[in-house]
C-alpha positions in Angstrom: 0.0 0.0 0.0 1.5 3.2 -1.1 0.6 5.6 1.7 1.9 8.0 4.2 1.3 8.6 7.9 0.8 12.0 9.4 -0.3 13.2 12.8 -4.1 13.2 12.9 -5.6 16.7 12.7 -8.7 17.8 14.5 -10.5 18.1 11.2 -9.6 14.5 10.3 -10.7 13.3 13.7 -14.1 15.1 13.4 -14.6 13.8 9.9 -13.9 10.2 11.0 -16.2 10.5 14.0 -19.0 12.1 12.2 -19.0 10.2 8.9 -17.3 6.8 9.1 -20.1 4.3 9.6 -19.6 0.6 9.4 -22.4 -1.8 8.5 -24.0 -4.6 10.4 -22.2 -5.9 13.5 -19.2 -3.8 12.5 -21.1 -0.7 13.6 -19.5 -1.7 16.9 -16.5 0.3 15.6 -18.4 3.5 14.9 -16.6 6.2 16.9 -19.8 7.4 18.6 -20.7 3.8 19.7 -19.0 4.6 23.0 -19.1 8.1 24.4 -15.8 7.8 26.3 -13.9 6.6 23.3 -15.5 9.4 21.2 -14.5 12.0 23.7 -10.9 10.8 23.8 -10.8 10.6 20.0 -12.0 14.1 19.5 -9.8 15.7 22.3 -6.5 16.8 20.8 -4.9 16.6 24.3 -6.0 12.9 24.7 -4.9 12.1 21.1 -1.5 13.8 21.7 1.1 12.3 19.4 -0.4 8.8 19.4 -2.9 9.1 16.5 -1.9 9.1 12.9 -4.0 9.4 9.7 -3.1 7.1 6.8 -3.1 9.0 3.6 -3.3 7.5 0.1 -3.9 9.7 -3.0 -4.5 12.7 -0.8 -7.4 11.0 1.0 -7.6 9.6 4.6 -8.0 5.9 4.2 -7.5 4.9 7.8 -5.9 5.7 11.1 -3.6 4.2 13.7 -2.9 4.8 17.3 0.5 3.8 18.8 0.9 3.6 22.5 4.0 2.5 24.5 2.6 -0.5 26.4 5.9 -1.6 27.9 9.6 -1.0 27.5 9.8 -2.6 24.1 6.2 -3.1 23.2 3.9 -0.8 21.1 0.2 -1.4 21.3 -1.7 -0.4 18.2 -5.3 0.5 17.5 -6.4 0.9 13.9 -9.4 1.7 11.7 -9.8 1.5 8.0 -12.3 3.7 6.1 -15.6 1.7 6.0 -15.9 1.5 2.2 -12.4 -0.1 2.0 -13.1 -2.9 4.5 -14.0 -6.4 3.5 -12.4 -6.0 0.1 -9.0 -7.6 0.6 -7.3 -4.3 1.7 -6.6 -5.4 5.3 -3.3 -7.1 4.9 -1.6 -4.2 3.0 -3.1 -1.7 5.5 -1.8 -3.7 8.4 1.6 -4.2 6.8 1.9 -0.4 6.3 1.1 0.2 10.0 3.5 -2.4 11.2 6.3 -0.9 9.1 5.6 2.5 10.4 5.6 1.2 14.0 8.9 -0.6 13.5 10.6 2.3 11.8 9.3 4.9 14.3 9.3 3.1 17.6 11.7 0.1 17.1 9.7 -2.2 19.3 10.4 -5.9 20.1 6.7 -6.6 20.1 3.5 -5.1 18.6 0.3 -5.9 20.4 -3.3 -5.2 19.6 -6.8 -6.1 20.9 -9.7 -7.0 18.7 -13.4 -7.8 19.5 -13.7 -11.6 19.4 -16.6 -11.5 17.0 -14.4 -9.8 14.4 -13.2 -13.0 12.6 -12.4 -11.0 9.5 -9.8 -8.8 11.3 -8.5 -11.8 13.3 -7.9 -13.7 10.0 -5.8 -10.7 8.7 -3.8 -10.4 11.9 -3.0 -14.2 11.9 -2.0 -14.0 8.3 0.5 -11.3 9.4 1.9 -13.6 12.2 0.1 -12.1 15.1 -0.6 -14.8 17.8 -3.4 -14.8 20.3 -2.1 -14.5 23.8 -5.2 -14.0 25.9 -8.9 -13.3 25.9 -10.5 -10.8 28.2 -13.8 -9.0 28.9 -14.0 -5.3 28.5 -16.8 -2.8 29.1 -17.5 -0.7 26.1 -20.4 0.5 23.9 -22.8 0.1 26.8 -22.1 -3.6 27.5 -19.3 -6.0 28.2 -17.6 -7.7 25.2 -14.9 -10.4 24.8 -11.7 -9.2 23.2 -8.7 -11.1 21.9 -5.2 -9.7 22.7 -2.7 -10.6 20.0 1.1 -10.1 19.7 3.5 -9.9 16.8 7.3 -10.4 17.5 9.3 -7.9 15.5 12.1 -10.5 14.9 9.7 -11.8 12.2 9.9 -10.3 8.7 6.9 -8.3 7.4 
C-alpha cells in the first residue's frame, strides 16, 4: 500500500467520528458507539502524538494509534475507512502500519486487541503472524464484550 502517515488533525478526527459508519455488526466500531472513546478521539490533548492518519492519494483511508505499552512493546489501534473494509485491503493496510511502528518506535513486540466476533480482522492479523495471547472481557459500547489480545514479534519479517 503506497501511503503515508501524518499526525491526525482535529479536522480529520471530526470527519472520521461524524461520517465513518460501518455496516451490520461492525457498527460496533463507529466512533460514537462509546461516548468515552468518542470524547478521547475528539480531544487533541488525549490524542496527543499517538494518533496518525493514513493518507493515500491525498485521502484519509484509515488511522492508527500507537501507545507505548511496555519498554519494548507498542500497542496499536487501527481503523480503515468503511468502504475499504471487506475488500482484501486489510493485509496491506496492516503491513503499512507495522512498518511505520517498526521504523518509528523500534519495538520488540507489537500488540493489539480486537473484538472476538471480528473474525475478518483476526484472520488478517493471523496472516501477518500475530498470535493470540489472551482473551478478556471489557466494558465498552454500553455492555461487556470479549476481546482477543494478539502479539507480533518484530524479529519476524513483514
